[in-house]
N, C-alpha and C positions, 0 to 999 in steps of 0.2 A: 473346763469349758465355761466360759463367762456367761452368766445369765444376765442379759441386757434388757432393759425395759424402756420402751419408747414413751415419751411423755407428750408428744404432739405430732400432728400430721398436717400437711398442707392441703390434703383432699379428704373429705369425709369418707370413712370406710364403713358405711352403715350396714352393708351386707357381709362384712368380712367374717364375722363369727360363724355365719351359716356356711360360707365357702370353706373356711379352714376346718371347721369341726365336722362337717357332714359330707361335703361333696367328694366323690371318688372320680378323678379325672378320666380314667379308662372305663369304658362302658361296662365291661365285665372281664373276668379273668380269661375266658375263652378268646375274646377279641385280642387281648394282649398277647396271648400265646400264639395266635395266628400271625400277628404282626412280627413277632420275634422269629417265627419260622420262615418268614418271607424275606428277611433282610440279612445282609452280611455287612459287617463293619470292620474290615481288616486294617491293621496298622500299616501305614505306608512309609513311615520314617520314625525311628526311635531317637533321633537327635533331640537333646534338650536345648531349647532356645529360651534363654532367660527372660527376655522382654515379654514374649507372648505368654509364657507360663505364669509369670508373676502378675502380669496384667489380668489374665483370665481368673486367676485365683483371688485377686482383689475383688473382681466383680462377683465371684462365687461367694466370697465372704459377705458382701453386702446383700446378696440374694439368699443368704443363709438364715441364721438365727434372727437377726434384726428384722428381716422380711417376714418370716413366719410369725414372729411375735406381733409385728404390726397388724397382721391379719387375725389376731386374736388367740394364737396358740399359747397355752400355758406350758412353758418349757419344762416344767417339772413332770409333764406327762411323757416326755421322751425317754426311751430306754434304747441304747444303741444296739442291744441284742434282740429287740423286738422289731424286726424289719417291717416297714410300711405301717407302723402304728404311731399315733392314733389314726392317721390317714397316710396314704402314700405321699402326698404332697408334704405333709408335716415332717415325715421322716427324711425325705430327700432334702428339704430346705434346712431343717433344724439340725440334722446330723451330717448327711453326706456332703452337701455343698459347703457347709461351714467347716467341718473337720478336714475334708480334703484340702481346703484352703490353708488351714493352719499348719498341717503336717508338711505340706510341700514347701512352705516357707522355711521351716526348720531344716528340711533336707538341704536346702541351698545355703542357709546362713549359719548352720551349726554342725553339719555332718559331712557334706560332700567334699569340701575343700575347693569349691569352684570359685576361686579368687585368691586375693592376698589375705594373709592371716592378721587378725586384730592385734596380735602381739607387736606389730609394726605400726600401729595407729599413732597419729600425731599426739594424742593425749597421753598414751602409754609411754611413748618415747620421751616426752617432756617430763613426765613424772619420774622416769628412770634416771634422767640426767639430774634432776633436782635432788633426788634422794640417794644417788650413787648406787643404784641397784640395777640388776639385769632386767630387761623388759619382761621376761616370763615371770619374774618374781612380782613385778609391779602389777601385771595383769591378774595374777592369782590373788594378790592382796585387794585389788580393785573389786573382783568378783565377790570376795568375802565381805567386803564393806557393803556392796550393794545388797547382798543376801541379808545382812544385818538390818538394813533399812526396811525390808519387807517381812522380817521375821522368818526367813527361810533357813533351815538348818544348813550350815556350811558343808557338812559331810554328805549332803544329798545333791550337791551341785553335780551335774552330769560329768562323767569322766571322758577323757579323750575327745573333747569337743574341738571343732575347728571353726571358731567364730570368725566370720569374714569381716575384713576391713572394707572391701569393695569387691563386686562380683564380676566375673567374666561373661562374655557374650554367649557362649554355648559350650556344651560338653556332652559326653556319653553317660547317660544315667544308670548304666549297668554297674553293679557292684563288682569289685575286682578280687574279692576273696569271699569265702563262705561266711555268711551272716551268722553271728553268734546268737542262736535261738535257745541256748541252754537255759535252764531254770535259774533265775536270779532270786525270785521270791514266790512262794505259793500262796494262792488265795483260798478262802474257805469254800468257794463254789466249784472247785475242781479246775479252775483256770490258773495260769501262772504268768508272772512278769518275766519276759525273756531278757537276757543279759543286754542285748543291743538297745533296749529301751533306756538303759541308764549308762551304758558305755558305748560310745559311738565309734570305736576303733575300727570295726569291720564294715563301716558304712561309707568309706571313701570311694570316690570315683577315680578313673584313670587320668592322671595329670597330663599324660602324653596326648590324650585325645581332647583336651580342653582348648578352645579357641581363645587364647589369652589376649583378647581385645577388650578395652574399656569403651563401651558404647553407652551414651546417656540413657537410651531407652531400656537397656538391660539393668544397669545399676540403679536407674531411676524407678523402674517397675518394682525392683526389689525394695527400694526405699519406700514405695507406696505400700507394699505389704507390711513392712516393718512399722511404718507410721500408723496405719490403721489398727494394727494389733496392739502396738504400744499404747495408743490412745484408749483402746478398749480395756487393757489390763491395768492401766494406771489412772483411770478416770474416777476412782472412788477410793475410800480407805477400807480397812477391815480390822476386826477385833483380833487381838493376839490370842486370847484364851479360847475363843470359839471359831476363829478363822471365818467369820461371817462378814459379808460386805455391808458397809454403811456409807451413806452419802456424806460428802464433806460439807461442813458448815462454815469452817474458816480454814485458812492455810496453815494454821497452827494446831490443828486437831491432832497431828501425829506427835505432838509433845506429850500427850497423854501416854503413859507407859503401856496402856492396853490397846493403843491404836497404832497401826502401822500403815505404811504406804501400800498401794495396790489393792485390787478388788479381792484378793486372797493372797496367801503366802506364795503358792506355786505360780499363779498367774502374775503376781507382782514381780517375782524373780525373772520370768520371761520378759516382762515389760521393761525391767531394768537392763537386761542384756540387749534387747532391741534398741533401747535408747542409747546405750553405750556405743553400739555399732553405728547408729545414725550419726551421733555426734562426731565420732572419729571419721566417718565417711565424708561428712560435710566439710570438715577441716581439710581432708585430703583433696577433695574436689576444689575447694576454694584456693588452696595453695599450690596445686599442681596441674589441674586438668583444664584450665581455661586457655583459650588461644587468642593471642593478640594479632589481629589481622594486619595492622599497620606495620608491626615489627616482624611478622611472619614467624612466630615462635610460641611455644607453650609458656604460660605465665601464671602468676598468682593474681587473684582478684584483690586489688589494693585497698579499696574503700567502698563505702556505701553511696558515694556521690557520682557513680559511673554515668557518663553521658555518651550514648552511642554516636552522637554527631561528631565527637572528637576522635572516633576510631572504634571499630567493633572489638569487643572482648567477649567471647562467647564459648560455649561448650561445643567442640568439634565432634564430628560423627564417630571417628575411630582413632584410638590410641593403642598402640601395641605395647605390651608389657614384656620386658626381658627380665625373667626372674633371676634370683641370686643363687639358685641351685639347691636351696634348702627345701627338701621334699616335705618335711614335717610342718614347717611354718614359713612358707615362702614370702619373701619381700621383693619389691621392685628394685632391680639393679639399674634399670634404664627405662625411660618412657619415650616411645618413638611415634610421632604424629604420622598417621597413615591416610586419613581423609579429613580435610579441614572444613568440609561443608557443614553448614548448620541445617539439620533436618527437622522438619516440624514434629515428627513423632518423637524424636529425642527430647524436644523442648516441652511438649505437653506431658510426657512421662517423667519429667523432672519438676515442672511447674505444679502439677497436682499434688505429689507427695510433699513438696516443700510447703505448700499451702496447708496441708493437713498438719504438718509438724509445727508450723507457725501457730496454728490454733492451740496446740499443746503447750508451747513454750511462751506464748504471749504474756508479757508482764507490763504492757503499756499502761501508764496511769489513766489514760482516757478510756480504756476499755473496762466497762462495768459488768461484763458477762463472763469473766474468767471462772473456770472451774477451780474451786479451792484445792481440790486434790492435785491438779496440775501445778498450781502455784507452789504447793508444798514440795513437789519433786524438784522444782527449779528455784529454791530459796537459799541455795548455798550448800545444802546437804540433802541428797548426794550430788546434785549438779549445781554448778555455779550460777549465781544470779546475774542478770544483765546489769551493766553499769547504768547509773541514773541518766547519763547523757543519751543513751540509746532507747530509753523508754519514756522520756518526757515528751512534751508536745512540740518541741523544736526539732524539725527534721534536719537542720543544718549544723547541729553541734555533735552529731554522732561520732564515736571514736571506734577505732579498730579493736575488736575484742574477740577472744576465742570461746566465749561462753556459748551454749547451744542456741539461745535465742538470737544473738547477734550474728553468728556465722550463718545461720539459716536465713536470717533476714537479708544479709548481703547476697547470698546465692539466689534467693527468691526474687528480690527486686531486680537483680541483673537479668535473670531469665525473662521476667515480665517485660522489661524495657526492650530486650532483644526480640521477643515475640512481636512486639508492636513495631519496632524499627526495621527489623530484617525480614519478617514473614508476612506482615499485614500490608496489603496493597490498598491504600486509602481510597484511591480513585475508583477501584472496582468493588471494594468492600469484601475482600476475600483473603484467606490465609493461603499463601503459596507454600508448596511442599519443600522447597530448599532455597538456600542462599549460599553463594560461593564464597562469601567473605568480602567480596567486592561488588557483587551484582545479585539482585533479587531474581529468583526464577519466575516462571510464568504459569506453572501448572498448579491448580487447586485440586487436591484429592478429597473427595467428599467424606470419606471415613475419618481421616485425620483432622480435617477442618471441624467436623462434628465433635470429635473428642477434645479438640482444643477449646471449644465452647464450654464443655463441661469442666475442663481444667480451669478456665477463666472464671466460671461460676464459683468454684471452690476458692480460687484466689480472692475474688471479690468478697466472699463471705469472711474469709480469714482476715484480710487486710482491714475490713470494716468491723471486725470484732464480733462476727456472728458465729453461731455454733457450726462446727464441721464434724468430720467423722460420721458415726452412726446417726447423729442428730442434725445432719446437714439440711433437713427439711424444716427445721423449727424456725418460727418467726421471732424476731427481736428487733429492737431499734439499733441500727448500725451507726458507725462513726462518719459515714459519708466522706471518705477520703477521696482525694483527686485520683489516686490509682484505682480505687473501686469504681469511680464514675467512668473512667476510661475503659476499664474492663467491661462494664455493662454496655458501653458504646460499641466496643468491638464485637461483643456477642450479638447485639441487635443488627449490626451491619451484615455480619456473615449470615445470620438467620434470614434476614430479608433477601439476601442474594439467593439463597437456596430456594426460598419460597417463590420468588419472582422469576428466577432464571433457570433453575435446574430440574423442575418437576415436568416430566414428559406427559404426553397426552394419555398414556396408559396409567398414569398415577405414580409411576416409579420415579426415583431420583437418578439423574445421570451420575456416572462414576466420578466425574470431575469437570473441570473447565480450564481451558488454556487461554490466557490473555492474548488477544490479537488473533485468535483462531476461532474460539467459541466453545460450545458445549461438547464434551466428550461423547462421541457417537458409538462407542463400544457397547456391547450388550451389558445391561446393568447387572451388578452382582448383589448377592445378599449382604455382603459386608458394607457396601455403600448405603443400602437402605438402613441398616442398623446404625451406622454412623450418623445419618441424617436424623433418624428418630431420637438418638441419644442427644444430639446437639440441639435440636428444636425443643425437646423437652427441657433441656437445660435453660434454653432461652425463656421458655414459659415460666419455669421456677424462679429464674433470676429477675425477670421483668414483670411477671404477673399478667402479661399480655396474652389474651385468650387466642389470638390468631396463630400463635406458635403451637399451642396445644392442638388446635384444630388441624393445622398442617401435619403435625406429627401423627395424629390419629388417621388422617387420610393416607399418609404414606404407609403406616402400619397395615391398614386394611389392604392396600394394593400389594404390599409385600406378601401378606398371607395368601391372597388370592393367586398371585403369580408364582410363588416359590414353594408353596406347601404341596407335598406329595401325599395325597390322601391314602393311598394304598400302603405306603411304607411308614407313614406318620413321622416324617422328617421333612426339613426344608432342603430344597435344592440350594446350592451355594452359587450357582451360575447356570447358564442355559445348558441343560442336559448334563449337569455335573453336581456331585455331592461330595466335595472334598473339604474336610474340616480340619482347621488348625486352631491353636489356642486363641488367636485373635478373634476368629469367628465365634468360637465357643464362649469366650468372655463377653463379647458384645451381645450375643444372643441372650445369655443369662441376664445381662443388665436390662435389655429391652423388655423381656418378659416381666421383670420386676417393675419397671416404669409403667408398662401397660396396665398391670394390675393396680398399681397405686395411684396413677395420675391420668392415664389415657382411657381407662375403661368407661363403658357407658354409664352415665348418671341420669337422673331425672331431668336435669337441665339440658341435656344434649338433644337437639332436634332429630338428628340421625342416630339410629341405634343398630349399627352393623353387628351381625352375629360374631364377627371376628373379634370384636371388642367386648363381648360378654366375658365377665370375669371367669366363669367356669371354663369357657373355651381357651382362654389364655393359660389358665392353670393346667389344663390338659396338655397343652403344647409344652409347657415347662416340664411336666412329669415325663412325657414321651422323650423329650430331649435328654434328660438325665438317664433314663432307663436304656435308651437305644444308642445314643451317641457317646455319652460319658462312660457309663458302666458297660455298655455293649450287650449284645444278645447272647454271647457265650463268654467263657472265662478268658479266651485268647483274643477277644475283640474289644473294641471300645477305646476311648481316649485315656481313661484313668488306668495307668499301667499297673498299679498295685495299691494296697491300702494298709493302714496301720490298725492297731487294735481298737482305737476309739471310734471307728465306724463299724464295729461289731465283729471284726475278725480276730477273736481272742485266741490265746494259745492254750492247748490242752495236751497233756502227756499222752492221752489215749486217742488223739486225732492228729495224724501226720499228713492230712490231706492238703495242707497249705491253703485251705478255704473253709474254715470251720463254720462260717455263717451261711455257706452254701449260696452265695450270690454269684455275680459274674466278674468279681474283682478279686484277684489272688492276694495272699499275704506277700510281703515284700520279697522274701527268700524264694517264693514259689513262682514269681513272675518270669518274664522273658530272660533268657541268658543263662549261663552255667551257674551263676550265684544269685540270680534274681535281679530286680530292678527297683529303683526308687519310686515312691508314690507321686508321680508327676504326670503331666499330660503329653500325649504323643499325637502325631498326625494320623488321621484315618480317612478312608474313602468309603462311602456308603454305596452298596450295590444290591440289586435285587437278585434273589436266588433264581 
């Protein structure tokens, strides 16, 4: 578990130590028990939808350790087996939110088989051809090489992994055979390491039940998880002899025989695997998954000087994969275009992670804010350095290259240009939900428009050489690129439209807007409010214009007043409805974080609504995780199961499948004959 330290903050957190260290969000234990006794949170659908899950867990990650530490928590005080200590909030943020997020990613990218196998990745295939070897030999050699760079023992690389090249749209998260919980190694405290923790063979999902579609929102949301964690794991060096994290001073620090890449040996190894997956995925996307609207066929992205005015080349909504029949390591035999539309959610869920990865791989000469640890990863060993033409200050001499920086830049800039040309209506100042490939749609969805604003904020920071990842709130002098200026312009226009056109008389935001018809008259949903708050807060952080913060604060207050169910301690998601899916859960987690860090009442605010008192917001955060995510009983709640690193350790003398006695079972004890992966499922809240 990476111990991350935040060095700066956009908003003063003067009372944070008091809140984090002392405040208990629930008034008393009896009140909590009464609430749990009054509520039901049954599962309504066990289908794993990749986009929603990976999006939600990305927000859970950001609302986890980094958030808790921002509020003053000393992470060394956390013990995964001491539930709700030092406080309930500290444990939920520092352990549950963060670790649920990490383990779900590995479930998808290393264990389940939900996609094509990395053995068929473009880099692996190229190396196999160059060296006259089989792909499986090359991938094994590659993993050994990566392990050496971080000082990780080769013999400890996980067995029977299924590292994904690219991930499918959905699947059934139930295991298809008995999970191997036999003893692999015993610990001194009576617990043991189960076999499945080091050997993933029994953790596969049913390939027949996978929806083998390549959807940008799905493989993009997974990319977001991978990029955030890779940035965390590779953002510093560590000593070989003590395995202690040290900050990078120069990109050559790892030439010291006692200094290795990664924040630790184990985390560094995972960072390398994630980066290897990202690199191969980006090459696969660039070379196979773009659609040429003029020629009406799938195509490769040919260069970095793409001009939408000459014909759209973009990521279409759905491509079907026909596999080659290899159950152990499937490859794509054929790709079939199923839906050529460009969908806004697909685009922002690719723009955001590509911006995060750009921040990792950025080697531009003009950028003076690069992290030396990242530069060391992409200096030729273990990952190739970008050619000089692609990192100089001349934008017109770039060459096609397969290195991580160059391929990601090609994908990133193409998506940004398409967002502007295909989805932004300049006359109205709104992002429309879809584009047919020939014609722009007319409907603006508030949730997706809001999140596009956040994706653009991250794009602007990355392209202007500002910190991203966990440090995305830190100030620095940027490069003031033309792309960055345009991104800020798009953010401002969409934010102004929401503030001026979409806020109703009751203070809530409309669900959307149709060009030529007007404001969406349907009953406002919780999701729309969350998207608006997310987007307007992004506008405030990007532009420093106080009017956007004030608008976000007002919408948050109206949302809390309108949707909060005081007796059940949960939010309604629509009128007389409490149905939660991962998109709602992820957005809610993010808005709690933003409200605490940026929207809460300060001495400078003329209005001091109780809804924006930090203690009130944190109490909502705690109730959300306790009641909606973990659930009131072991068979309820969105988190289907949990791994050992959220406290559910394995003991020979305890076969309960729930050794920490919380409301989330061990993976083999969850739903189904053999258990279920630690992922999020849909639930509906009901009053008993």
